[in-house]
C-alpha positions as CSV (number, residue, x, y, z in Angstrom):
1,M,10.5,-33.9,7.4
2,A,7.8,-35.3,10.7
3,Q,8.2,-37.8,11.0
4,Q,4.8,-39.9,10.1
5,G,1.5,-39.9,12.2
6,N,2.6,-35.8,13.9
7,F,2.5,-33.9,10.7
8,R,-0.8,-31.4,11.4
9,S,-2.9,-30.1,8.3
10,G,-6.7,-28.7,7.8
11,Q,-8.8,-25.7,7.1
12,I,-9.1,-23.1,8.7
13,A,-12.6,-21.1,8.2
14,I,-11.8,-17.3,9.2
15,V,-15.4,-16.1,9.7
16,G,-17.4,-12.9,11.4
17,R,-18.9,-9.9,10.3
18,P,-18.2,-7.6,8.1
19,N,-15.3,-4.9,8.8
20,V,-13.7,-6.9,11.8
21,G,-10.6,-6.9,9.8
22,K,-10.4,-11.1,8.7
23,S,-8.5,-10.2,5.1
24,T,-6.2,-8.7,7.1
25,L,-5.6,-11.9,9.4
26,L,-5.7,-13.6,6.4
27,N,-2.9,-12.1,4.9
28,Q,-0.7,-11.6,8.1
29,L,-0.5,-15.2,9.1
30,I,0.6,-16.2,5.6
31,G,2.7,-13.7,5.2
32,Q,1.4,-12.0,1.7
33,K,-1.6,-10.0,0.4
34,I,-3.8,-11.8,-0.9
35,S,-7.2,-11.0,0.0
36,I,-8.3,-7.4,-0.8
37,T,-9.0,-5.3,2.2
38,A,-10.8,-1.7,2.3
39,R,-13.2,-0.2,4.7
40,K,-16.2,-0.6,2.6
41,P,-18.6,-3.1,4.5
42,Q,-18.5,-7.0,2.1
43,T,-15.4,-5.8,0.4
44,T,-14.2,-10.0,0.5
45,R,-17.4,-11.9,-2.5
46,H,-15.5,-15.0,-2.6
47,S,-13.5,-18.1,-0.4
48,I,-9.8,-17.5,-0.7
49,R,-7.2,-20.2,0.8
50,G,-4.3,-19.1,2.1
51,V,-1.5,-21.7,2.7
52,A,1.3,-21.2,5.7
53,S,3.4,-24.5,5.3
54,G,6.7,-24.9,8.3
55,P,7.3,-27.5,10.1
56,G,5.7,-30.2,10.9
57,R,2.3,-28.5,10.0
58,Q,0.2,-26.6,7.4
59,M,-2.2,-24.5,7.9
60,I,-4.5,-23.8,5.6
61,F,-6.4,-20.8,5.9
62,V,-10.0,-19.5,4.4
63,D,-11.1,-16.4,4.2
64,T,-14.6,-16.2,3.7
65,P,-17.2,-12.9,2.7
66,G,-18.4,-11.4,6.4
67,F,-21.6,-12.9,7.3
68,Q,-25.0,-10.2,6.1
69,S,-27.6,-10.5,9.1
70,S,-29.4,-9.1,6.1
71,V,-29.5,-10.2,2.9
72,V,-30.7,-7.7,0.0
73,N,-30.0,-9.3,-3.6
74,A,-29.1,-12.6,-4.5
75,L,-25.8,-11.6,-4.2
76,G,-25.7,-11.5,-0.4
77,S,-27.4,-14.8,-0.1
78,T,-24.6,-16.4,-2.4
79,M,-22.3,-14.8,0.2
80,N,-24.1,-16.5,2.9
81,R,-24.2,-19.5,2.1
82,T,-20.4,-19.0,1.0
83,V,-19.7,-19.0,4.6
84,T,-22.1,-21.8,5.5
85,Q,-20.1,-24.0,3.3
86,M,-16.7,-23.1,4.4
87,L,-17.7,-23.7,7.6
88,A,-19.2,-27.2,7.2
89,E,-15.6,-28.1,5.1
90,A,-13.1,-26.2,7.9
91,D,-11.4,-28.5,10.3
92,V,-11.4,-25.7,12.6
93,T,-13.3,-22.2,12.9
94,I,-11.8,-19.2,13.6
95,L,-14.6,-16.4,15.0
96,V,-13.0,-12.6,14.2
97,L,-14.9,-10.3,16.6
98,V,-13.9,-6.3,17.3
99,A,-12.7,-6.1,21.1
100,G,-13.9,-4.4,23.5
101,R,-17.1,-3.7,20.8
102,P,-19.6,-6.6,20.9
103,A,-22.3,-5.8,18.1
104,A,-25.5,-7.4,17.9
105,E,-24.5,-7.7,14.1
106,D,-22.0,-10.8,15.9
107,E,-24.6,-13.2,16.6
108,S,-25.8,-14.2,13.3
109,I,-22.4,-15.8,12.8
110,I,-22.7,-16.9,16.2
111,R,-25.9,-19.1,15.5
112,K,-23.5,-20.6,12.7
113,L,-20.8,-22.1,13.9
114,P,-21.1,-25.8,13.5
115,P,-21.1,-27.4,17.5
116,G,-18.8,-30.0,17.9
117,K,-16.1,-28.8,16.0
118,P,-12.6,-26.8,17.3
119,L,-12.8,-23.3,18.1
120,I,-10.9,-20.1,18.6
121,V,-11.6,-17.0,19.1
122,V,-10.2,-13.8,18.4
123,L,-10.6,-10.3,19.9
124,N,-8.9,-8.3,17.1
125,K,-7.8,-4.9,16.8
126,V,-7.5,-4.3,20.4
127,D,-5.0,-1.6,19.6
128,R,-8.1,0.3,20.0
129,V,-9.1,-0.7,23.1
130,R,-7.7,2.5,25.5
131,D,-9.1,0.8,28.6
132,R,-7.7,-3.0,28.3
133,S,-9.9,-4.1,31.2
134,L,-13.4,-4.2,28.8
135,L,-12.0,-7.1,27.9
136,L,-12.3,-9.2,30.9
137,P,-16.3,-9.0,30.7
138,Q,-16.5,-9.4,26.8
139,I,-14.1,-12.0,27.0
140,E,-16.5,-13.9,30.1
141,R,-20.3,-13.7,28.8
142,L,-18.2,-15.2,25.5
143,S,-16.9,-18.2,27.7
144,A,-20.7,-18.6,28.9
145,R,-22.1,-19.3,25.9
146,L,-18.9,-20.3,23.3
147,D,-17.5,-24.5,23.4
148,A,-14.1,-22.0,22.1
149,R,-10.3,-23.7,22.7
150,A,-9.7,-20.5,23.1
151,F,-10.0,-16.7,23.1
152,V,-7.4,-14.6,21.9
153,P,-6.8,-10.9,21.7
154,V,-5.2,-9.7,18.2
155,S,-4.2,-7.2,16.4
156,A,-4.6,-8.8,13.2
157,Q,-2.9,-4.5,11.6
158,S,-0.2,-4.6,13.7
159,G,0.3,-8.7,14.0
160,Y,0.3,-8.5,18.4
161,Q,-0.6,-11.2,19.6
162,L,-0.3,-13.8,16.2
163,D,2.1,-16.4,17.0
164,L,-0.1,-17.0,20.3
165,L,-2.4,-17.1,18.0
166,V,-0.6,-19.4,15.8
167,Q,0.4,-22.0,18.5
168,E,-3.5,-22.5,19.5
169,I,-4.1,-23.4,16.2
170,E,-2.1,-25.7,15.5
171,K,-3.0,-27.5,18.5
172,A,-6.2,-27.9,17.3
173,L,-5.0,-28.8,13.7
174,P,-6.1,-32.8,13.0
175,H,-3.3,-35.1,12.5
176,G,-2.9,-35.7,8.1
177,E,-0.8,-35.5,5.4
178,P,0.0,-31.9,3.9
179,I,-3.0,-30.6,1.6
180,F,-1.5,-28.6,-0.8
181,P,2.7,-28.4,-1.6
182,E,5.3,-26.7,0.6
183,D,5.6,-23.4,-1.5
184,Q,1.9,-23.2,-2.7
185,L,0.6,-19.6,-1.3
186,T,-2.7,-19.7,-2.0
187,D,-5.6,-22.1,-4.8
188,R,-6.1,-18.7,-6.9
189,D,-4.6,-18.2,-9.7
190,E,-4.2,-14.9,-11.2
191,R,-6.5,-14.1,-13.0
192,F,-8.3,-13.6,-10.1
193,F,-6.3,-11.8,-8.2
194,A,-5.9,-9.5,-10.9
195,A,-10.0,-8.6,-10.7
196,E,-9.6,-8.4,-6.9
197,F,-7.2,-5.5,-6.4
198,I,-8.8,-3.8,-9.7
199,R,-11.8,-4.2,-7.5
200,E,-9.5,-3.1,-4.2
201,K,-8.5,0.2,-5.7
202,L,-12.0,0.7,-6.9
203,F,-13.7,0.0,-3.6
204,R,-10.2,2.6,-1.6
205,A,-10.9,5.7,-4.1
206,L,-14.6,6.1,-4.0
207,G,-15.6,4.5,-0.6
208,D,-19.2,5.6,-0.4
209,E,-19.2,7.1,-3.1
210,L,-19.3,4.2,-5.1
211,P,-22.3,1.6,-5.0
212,Y,-21.8,-1.9,-3.8
213,T,-23.8,-3.5,-7.5
214,T,-19.9,-3.0,-8.6
215,T,-17.3,-6.1,-9.6
216,V,-14.7,-6.5,-12.1
217,V,-14.7,-8.8,-14.4
218,I,-11.1,-10.1,-16.7
219,D,-12.0,-9.8,-20.5
220,R,-9.0,-11.3,-21.5
221,F,-5.4,-12.4,-19.5
222,E,-2.3,-12.9,-21.5
223,E,0.5,-14.2,-19.1
224,L,3.6,-13.4,-20.8
225,K,7.3,-14.8,-20.1
226,Q,8.3,-10.8,-18.4
227,L,4.8,-9.2,-18.6
228,R,1.3,-10.0,-18.0
229,R,-1.3,-8.4,-20.4
230,I,-4.6,-7.5,-19.4
231,H,-7.9,-6.2,-20.2
232,A,-10.4,-5.9,-17.4
233,T,-14.0,-4.1,-17.4
234,I,-15.5,-2.7,-13.8
235,L,-19.1,-3.6,-14.3
236,V,-21.9,-0.6,-12.7
237,D,-25.6,-0.8,-12.4
238,K,-26.4,2.4,-13.7
239,P,-25.2,5.2,-16.0
240,S,-25.1,7.9,-13.2
241,H,-22.7,5.0,-11.5
242,K,-20.5,4.9,-14.6
243,A,-19.9,8.6,-14.8
244,I,-18.9,8.2,-10.9
245,V,-16.1,5.0,-11.8
246,I,-14.0,7.2,-14.7
247,G,-14.2,10.7,-12.9
248,D,-13.6,14.3,-14.9
249,G,-12.2,13.6,-18.1
250,G,-11.5,10.5,-17.2
251,T,-9.0,10.5,-14.1
252,R,-11.0,8.5,-11.2
253,L,-10.3,5.2,-14.1
254,K,-6.6,6.5,-15.0
255,A,-6.0,6.8,-11.0
256,I,-7.7,3.2,-10.4
257,A,-5.7,1.5,-13.2
258,S,-2.0,2.5,-12.1
259,S,-2.6,1.4,-8.1
260,A,-3.9,-1.7,-9.2
261,R,-1.4,-1.9,-12.4
262,R,1.6,-1.2,-9.2
263,E,0.4,-3.6,-7.3
264,L,-0.3,-6.2,-9.6
265,E,4.1,-5.5,-10.7
266,V,4.8,-6.5,-7.5
267,L,2.4,-10.0,-6.8
268,F,3.1,-11.0,-10.6
269,S,7.2,-10.4,-9.7
270,S,6.3,-9.0,-13.6
271,K,5.8,-5.7,-15.9
272,V,1.7,-5.8,-16.2
273,Y,0.1,-3.5,-18.7
274,L,-3.8,-3.5,-17.9
275,Q,-6.7,-1.6,-19.6
276,I,-9.7,-1.4,-18.1
277,W,-13.0,-0.5,-19.7
278,V,-16.2,0.3,-17.6
279,K,-19.5,-1.0,-18.6
280,V,-24.0,-1.0,-17.2
281,R,-25.2,-4.2,-16.6
282,R,-28.0,-3.8,-15.2
283,G,-29.7,-5.9,-12.1
284,W,-26.2,-8.5,-12.2
285,S,-26.0,-8.3,-8.2
286,D,-29.9,-10.1,-8.2
287,N,-29.6,-12.9,-11.6
288,Q,-28.7,-15.8,-10.4
289,T,-27.3,-16.4,-14.3
290,E,-25.2,-13.9,-14.0
291,L,-23.6,-14.6,-10.2
292,K,-22.5,-18.0,-12.1
293,R,-21.3,-16.5,-14.9
294,L,-19.0,-13.9,-12.9
295,G,-18.2,-16.1,-10.7
296,Y,-20.2,-15.7,-7.5
297,A,-22.7,-19.2,-7.5
């Protein structure tokens, strides 16, 4: 056990525009998948805390939605407010950018960074940069305008230089007592992960064919000794979207359910009975009452 006064703990907000690899980074840093990933932009819609406890420190990583520079509905506004709130609450900020590929959309989140708070800039997907000399000009431009403690090129996918990133984070953490029990991995419950993993399989199966205004609701969740019995509903905005999700003869929906069930069984270390329906609920993503009921607001 760390000597009193030497222990470090705090919240680390992982922020950036959509599709820069924030969720993959979180999963790698805590050593287990808790945040869903997909090629579709704005896959992450909620803040998710992942806890990594070790000798003398506890890191509480907060995965946030990708900050949207152009908001088109109430859901987008709610997600942006979540990012702003997490930035205000965090002890350390990790800004995730794509290595060698600066984008105009990065400016929206850079302007939101709170002054005076420890900042670490992560240049992710460095394994995709053929000419590493491109990184130096990017770092020089960023260092001229950002008061960052470190600029760390990483590959969240392969784990490259994540050990160096962890060292930098630990040095930036304030002294303090642990916030979560040592064996706790996240602040979310199994019901939440059931909905998220179904939504991930939905996005991965349909990609751009699937409209963004789609979500998953858990209608019933029973936890038995060696079984989780889950009844879920996929909400879509139009009848034509419902047909896309179900597929010819229900084949797509069956494949989505089967893939989600297998991964949930690994996560829960239990057998899973999963039944999924698809329902039309028009305008849910632009209705504040609906968003609150669905846990977004």
